[in-house]
LUMNU-962341 format. One record per residue (C-alpha): residue number from 1; x, y, z. Coordinates in steps of 0.5 Angstrom, whole numbers. Example, Ala and Ser with C-alpha at 12.3 -4.5 7.8 and 13.67 -1.06 7.14 Angstrom:
LUMNU-962341
{1, {25, -9, 16}} {2, {27, -2, 14}} 
end
This chain:
LUMNU-962341
{1, {22, -38, 25}} {2, {22, -34, 19}} {3, {18, -37, 13}} {4, {19, -32, 8}} {5, {23, -34, 2}} {6, {25, -32, -4}} {7, {21, -34, -10}} {8, {23, -30, -16}} {9, {23, -22, -14}} {10, {18, -23, -9}} {11, {17, -27, -2}} {12, {13, -33, -1}} {13, {10, -36, 5}} {14, {12, -43, 2}} {15, {11, -47, 9}} {16, {4, -45, 8}} {17, {4, -47, 1}} {18, {6, -54, 3}} {19, {0, -55, 7}} {20, {-5, -53, 1}} {21, {-2, -53, -6}} {22, {-8, -48, -8}} {23, {-6, -43, -3}} {24, {-1, -37, -4}} {25, {1, -32, 1}} {26, {7, -27, 1}} {27, {10, -20, 0}} {28, {12, -16, -6}} {29, {19, -12, -6}} {30, {20, -6, -10}} {31, {24, -10, -15}} {32, {22, -12, -22}} {33, {16, -6, -24}} {34, {15, 0, -29}} {35, {15, 6, -24}} {36, {20, 11, -24}} {37, {23, 15, -18}} {38, {22, 16, -13}} {39, {17, 10, -14}} {40, {22, 5, -17}} {41, {20, 0, -19}} {42, {14, -5, -17}} {43, {10, 0, -13}} {44, {3, -3, -12}} {45, {0, 3, -9}} {46, {-5, 8, -12}} {47, {-5, 13, -7}} {48, {2, 15, -7}} {49, {2, 20, -13}} {50, {5, 15, -18}} {51, {2, 15, -25}} {52, {-4, 10, -24}} {53, {-2, 7, -31}} {54, {4, 5, -28}} {55, {1, 2, -22}} {56, {-4, -2, -26}} {57, {2, -5, -30}} {58, {5, -7, -24}} {59, {-1, -10, -21}} {60, {-2, -14, -28}} {61, {5, -16, -28}} {62, {5, -19, -21}} {63, {-2, -22, -23}} {64, {1, -26, -29}} {65, {7, -28, -24}} {66, {3, -31, -19}} {67, {-2, -34, -23}} {68, {-8, -30, -20}} {69, {-12, -26, -24}} {70, {-12, -18, -22}} {71, {-20, -18, -23}} {72, {-20, -23, -17}} {73, {-16, -18, -12}} {74, {-19, -14, -7}} {75, {-16, -8, -3}} {76, {-18, -3, 2}} {77, {-17, 4, 4}} {78, {-13, 3, 10}} {79, {-13, 8, 16}} {80, {-9, 5, 21}} {81, {-15, 3, 26}} {82, {-17, -4, 27}} {83, {-24, -5, 23}} {84, {-24, -12, 20}} {85, {-28, -14, 14}} {86, {-31, -21, 11}} {87, {-30, -21, 4}} {88, {-34, -25, -1}} {89, {-34, -27, -8}} {90, {-39, -21, -10}} {91, {-33, -16, -7}} {92, {-28, -19, -13}} {93, {-24, -13, -16}} {94, {-26, -8, -11}} {95, {-19, -4, -11}} {96, {-16, -8, -16}} {97, {-15, -3, -21}} {98, {-16, 3, -18}} {99, {-16, 7, -11}} {100, {-23, 9, -11}} {101, {-27, 3, -11}} {102, {-23, 0, -5}} {103, {-26, -3, 1}} {104, {-27, 4, 6}} {105, {-24, 4, 13}} {106, {-21, -3, 13}} {107, {-14, -5, 16}} {108, {-16, -12, 16}} {109, {-19, -17, 11}} {110, {-21, -24, 11}} {111, {-25, -29, 7}} {112, {-27, -37, 7}} {113, {-28, -36, -1}} {114, {-24, -39, -6}} {115, {-21, -35, -12}} {116, {-20, -28, -8}} {117, {-14, -25, -7}} {118, {-14, -21, -1}} {119, {-9, -15, -1}} {120, {-6, -10, 3}} {121, {0, -4, 3}} {122, {6, -3, 6}} {123, {12, 2, 7}} {124, {15, 0, 14}} {125, {8, -2, 18}} {126, {7, -9, 20}} {127, {4, -14, 15}} {128, {0, -20, 19}} {129, {-2, -26, 16}} {130, {-7, -31, 18}} {131, {-9, -38, 16}} {132, {-14, -43, 19}} {133, {-13, -50, 15}} {134, {-19, -53, 18}} {135, {-24, -48, 17}} {136, {-21, -45, 10}} {137, {-20, -38, 13}} {138, {-15, -33, 10}} {139, {-14, -26, 13}} {140, {-9, -20, 13}} {141, {-8, -14, 17}} {142, {-4, -8, 17}} {143, {-1, -6, 23}} {144, {2, 0, 24}} {145, {4, 2, 31}} {146, {-4, 5, 32}} {147, {-7, -1, 29}} {148, {-2, -5, 33}} {149, {-4, -2, 40}} {150, {-11, -2, 38}} {151, {-10, -10, 38}} {152, {-12, -11, 30}} {153, {-8, -18, 30}} {154, {-12, -20, 37}} {155, {-19, -17, 34}} {156, {-18, -22, 28}} {157, {-17, -28, 32}} {158, {-23, -26, 36}} {159, {-27, -25, 30}} {160, {-26, -32, 27}} {161, {-27, -35, 34}} {162, {-34, -31, 35}} {163, {-37, -31, 28}} {164, {-33, -37, 25}} {165, {-33, -42, 31}} {166, {-25, -43, 30}} {167, {-21, -46, 35}} {168, {-15, -41, 36}} {169, {-10, -47, 37}} {170, {-11, -49, 29}} {171, {-9, -42, 27}} {172, {-3, -40, 23}} {173, {0, -33, 24}} {174, {6, -30, 20}} {175, {9, -23, 21}} {176, {12, -20, 15}} {177, {18, -16, 13}} {178, {17, -9, 17}} {179, {21, -4, 20}} {180, {26, -7, 25}} {181, {27, -5, 32}} {182, {34, -2, 29}} {183, {31, 3, 26}} {184, {24, 5, 29}} {185, {25, 10, 34}} {186, {19, 13, 38}} {187, {17, 18, 43}} {188, {13, 17, 50}} {189, {7, 18, 46}} {190, {8, 12, 43}} {191, {11, 8, 49}} {192, {5, 10, 53}} {193, {0, 7, 48}} {194, {5, 1, 48}} {195, {5, 0, 55}} {196, {-3, 0, 56}} {197, {-4, -5, 50}} {198, {1, -10, 54}} {199, {-2, -8, 61}} {200, {4, -8, 64}} {201, {10, -4, 63}} {202, {15, -7, 58}} {203, {14, -14, 61}} {204, {16, -17, 54}} {205, {22, -13, 53}} {206, {19, -10, 46}} {207, {23, -3, 47}} {208, {29, 0, 50}} {209, {31, 7, 51}} {210, {36, 10, 47}} {211, {42, 15, 48}} {212, {37, 21, 45}} {213, {32, 19, 51}} {214, {27, 16, 46}} {215, {26, 9, 45}} {216, {27, 3, 40}} {217, {21, 0, 39}} {218, {20, -8, 36}} {219, {14, -7, 33}} {220, {14, -14, 30}} {221, {15, -17, 37}} {222, {10, -13, 40}} {223, {5, -16, 35}} {224, {8, -23, 36}} {225, {7, -22, 44}} {226, {-1, -20, 43}} {227, {-2, -25, 38}} {228, {1, -31, 43}} {229, {-3, -27, 49}} {230, {-9, -28, 44}} {231, {-8, -36, 44}} {232, {-4, -37, 38}} {233, {1, -43, 39}} {234, {8, -41, 39}} {235, {9, -47, 34}} {236, {4, -44, 29}} {237, {7, -37, 29}} {238, {13, -35, 24}} {239, {16, -28, 24}} {240, {20, -25, 19}} {241, {27, -22, 21}} {242, {28, -17, 15}} {243, {28, -10, 16}} {244, {25, -6, 11}} {245, {29, 1, 13}} {246, {35, -3, 13}} {247, {34, -7, 6}} {248, {32, 0, 3}} {249, {34, -3, -4}} {250, {29, -9, -3}} {251, {24, -5, 0}} {252, {20, 1, 0}} {253, {21, 5, 7}} {254, {17, 11, 9}} {255, {23, 13, 14}} {256, {29, 11, 9}} {257, {25, 15, 3}} {258, {23, 21, 8}} {259, {16, 20, 6}} {260, {16, 20, -1}} {261, {16, 13, -4}} {262, {12, 7, -6}} {263, {8, 1, -3}} {264, {10, -7, -2}} {265, {4, -11, -2}} {266, {2, -17, 2}} {267, {-3, -22, -1}} {268, {-6, -29, 1}} {269, {-11, -33, -3}} {270, {-14, -40, -5}} {271, {-14, -42, -12}} {272, {-20, -46, -14}} {273, {-19, -53, -16}} 
end
């Protein structure tokens, strides 16, 4: 089920917002911002050599759009690994208006506190979202192929179980827009790591060999399989059908834009009453 619906110029997980009207979660597009080429126009990333003043303008513009003050945002320096950090009220503002103060070496963030907007940045990698309504926990994880095979998604589930006493059957998970199998060609090095992560050779059909002798990898499907194996119930899982590379007019794509491009932002937060 695809729960990412248009809300103005961004996408929102509206089904989660129906569970809790104070929750906001979604994914930005490249539309409606201030940045110029090749970052046109809603670039949310400071680390891509865009004018930082333009990025700040974009972030403040989006903060106004969703009604969540940018001073309450938290971002991290993503390194394509599986480190996950619990965020508290004391962390608000880190990485919000610059790159230097962002949480170091973290591809996953979660919190139980209100009035914090967790954020993460993308240009083809897979955004993972987590929500436990029973425990008031929310989380994000950035899953490129390296983070995926390192099992950052299952690591979030395990951390919630071990540190927060969460029942995995209560966890909602969503997989956002990313590069699709149609556009994601990888080599044997990647596929060998995929097979190790799966434990058996392609039992879940997450890739297929192409005419060039390489492979078309379904990175969203791989993350879905790993999360289901971690105990997330199928009825609590939703997966976007949008390919960031195919829809390059809507999304930034590292592959389609040949490495010189902006970043979308995944976000999730709970507003206070």
